[in-house]
Structure formats: C-alpha cells, structure tokens
C-alpha positions in Angstrom: 53.8 44.2 -2.7 51.3 42.6 -0.4 48.4 44.2 -2.3 49.7 43.1 -5.7 50.2 39.5 -4.4 46.6 39.5 -3.2 45.4 40.8 -6.5 47.2 38.1 -8.4 45.8 35.5 -6.0 42.3 36.8 -6.7 42.8 36.8 -10.4 44.1 33.2 -10.4 41.3 32.0 -8.1 38.5 33.6 -10.2 38.7 31.2 -13.2 38.8 28.2 -10.8 35.6 29.5 -9.1 33.9 29.9 -12.4 34.6 26.3 -13.3 32.9 25.2 -10.0 29.7 27.1 -10.9 28.5 24.3 -13.0 29.0 21.6 -10.4 26.1 19.3 -9.9 25.6 19.6 -6.1 22.5 17.5 -6.0 23.7 14.7 -8.3 22.7 12.1 -5.7 19.2 13.5 -5.4 16.4 12.2 -7.6 15.8 14.3 -10.7 12.1 13.5 -10.8 9.8 14.3 -7.9 9.4 11.2 -5.6 5.9 10.5 -4.6 5.4 8.5 -1.4 2.9 5.7 -1.6 -0.1 6.2 0.6 0.9 5.2 4.1 -1.5 3.1 6.2 -0.4 3.0 9.9 -0.2 -0.5 11.3 -1.5 -1.7 14.6 0.8 -0.6 17.5 3.3 -3.3 18.2 2.8 -6.2 20.6 5.6 -7.4 22.8 5.6 -10.9 21.3 6.1 -9.5 17.8 9.3 -7.5 18.6 12.6 -8.7 17.2 15.7 -7.1 18.7 18.6 -6.0 16.6 22.1 -5.0 17.4 22.4 -1.2 17.0 26.1 -1.2 17.9 28.3 -0.8 21.0 27.8 3.0 21.3 24.4 2.7 22.9 22.9 1.2 26.0 19.4 1.3 24.6 17.7 -1.8 23.1 16.2 -1.6 19.6 13.4 -3.7 18.1 11.5 -4.1 14.8 7.9 -5.2 14.9 7.8 -8.3 12.7 4.2 -7.6 11.8 4.7 -4.1 10.5 7.7 -4.6 8.2 7.0 -4.1 4.5 8.6 -3.0 1.2 6.4 -1.0 -1.1 6.5 -0.7 -4.9 8.7 2.4 -4.7 11.3 0.4 -2.8 10.6 2.1 0.5 11.1 -0.2 3.5 8.5 0.6 6.2 8.8 -0.6 9.7 7.8 0.1 13.3 10.8 0.8 15.5 10.7 0.3 19.2 13.5 1.8 21.4 13.7 0.8 25.0 16.0 3.3 26.6 18.5 2.5 29.4 16.4 4.8 31.6 13.3 2.7 31.2 11.3 4.7 28.6 9.9 3.1 25.5 9.7 5.0 22.2 7.7 3.8 19.3 7.7 5.2 15.8 6.5 4.1 12.3 9.1 5.0 9.8 10.2 4.5 6.2 13.7 4.1 4.6 14.8 4.8 1.1 17.9 2.8 0.4 18.6 4.6 -2.9 19.2 7.9 -1.2 20.1 6.7 2.3 17.2 8.5 3.9 14.5 7.8 6.5 11.2 9.4 7.4 9.2 9.2 10.6 5.5 8.9 9.7 4.0 8.6 13.2 4.8 8.2 16.9 3.2 5.7 19.2 1.4 7.2 22.2 1.2 5.5 25.6 -2.6 5.4 25.5 -2.5 3.1 22.5 -2.8 5.3 19.4 -0.6 6.7 16.7 0.1 10.4 16.5 1.0 11.3 12.9 4.2 13.3 12.5 3.5 17.0 11.9 5.6 17.5 8.8 7.3 14.2 7.9 10.4 14.8 5.7 13.0 12.5 4.3 16.2 13.0 6.3 19.7 11.8 5.6 20.9 8.8 7.5 23.8 9.8 9.7 25.9 6.9 11.0 27.5 9.0 13.7 24.8 10.7 15.7 22.1 9.7 18.2 20.1 8.1 15.4 23.0 5.9 14.2 20.6 2.9 14.5 19.1 4.1 11.2 22.6 3.5 9.7 22.7 0.0 11.1 19.2 -0.8 9.7 20.3 0.6 6.3 23.7 -1.0 6.2 23.1 -4.4 7.8 19.4 -5.3 7.5 17.3 -3.4 5.0 19.5 -2.4 2.0 21.6 -4.6 -0.2 24.3 -4.6 -2.8 27.8 -3.2 -2.5 26.5 0.4 -2.4 23.5 -0.5 -0.2 21.2 1.4 -2.6 18.5 -1.3 -3.2 16.1 -2.7 -0.6 16.4 -6.4 0.3 14.5 -8.7 -1.9 11.8 -9.5 0.7 10.5 -8.9 4.2 11.6 -12.5 5.0 15.2 -11.7 4.0 15.2 -8.6 6.3 13.8 -10.6 9.2 16.4 -13.4 8.6 19.2 -10.8 8.7 17.9 -9.3 11.9 17.4 -12.8 13.5 20.8 -14.3 12.5 23.0 -11.3 12.0 24.1 -9.4 8.8 25.9 -11.2 6.1 29.4 -10.1 5.1 28.2 -7.3 2.8 31.5 -5.9 1.6 32.2 -9.0 -0.4 28.9 -8.9 -2.4 
C-alpha cells in the first residue's frame, strides 16, 4: 500500500513540476546586457568632505559618503566613495556603484593607506542584502539614493541625495 501511495503521489506531482519548468526565474534581471559606463576613480576622500549617514542601530561603526565623489551617470548608476570607521579604530574606503533598478551594488576600488586606489580584482554586481554585514548598502538604497515606492529609480540629483543624508530620509512609504 505504501508503494502505491508513493506512486500516486509521484504521478500527481509530475504535472505540477512540468508547469514550473517555464517559470521565469530571472524576471527581475535585465534582458539586455548592461554595460557599465567607464569608471574614473575620484580623488581619495578628505576628512572635511565626509558626510556621516545613519546605517541603523545594528552597527557600532560610523559610515560616511564623500560629498565630492557622489555622482549619477547616464545609466542611472549612483557612484560614491564610502568610508567606514570601525568601532575598533580602522578606516575602510571603497569606491562603489549602486543600481537602484536591480537593487545591486558593485565595489570598483579600495582605498589604500598610502594614498592610492587599488582597483577591485573582478568587480561584479551583487544583490543588496538588508540583513548582513553590508546592510549599510540597504540603507543607502532605501533611504538616500533610490526613490519611488519600489525604490527602483535613482534620486533626481546628487544634491537631493546629499540633502537626504544631511537631514534624514523622507517618509518614503507614502510616495
């Protein structure tokens, strides 16, 4: 009896599995190949150009954006220099890009202590995860760089992003 019940279960599940074979697993991914604009690395940040943002209560680190390195390119990629001052005293500097449409970020280069950028070895677009050690990317995406109810478009201007960082995010769920 047990074998026949398993056989019936398999036969009933097979048509359902066939229906799922046409599922569009990558529907959120662009159908055309995205070409990143040429990236020109900015000057390394200076202390007087750093603007602190609130990355949430989960971290003891302090997070900053270099006001002189923030830009939005013609593809809608928001590029910025991120400075993280850790609770242990270290300072990490990276030049990054963010795609609001796909909720992704990319690290282009890392700042070195001797004053130069080191390009990332194989920069790839990565999904923004609001729950891991890089949750600050989620905060940048949700509160400062991306707009609209779904947060899929970049803010209208660099000035708007800087205002949001300076004065706090607007109530974005009512937009």
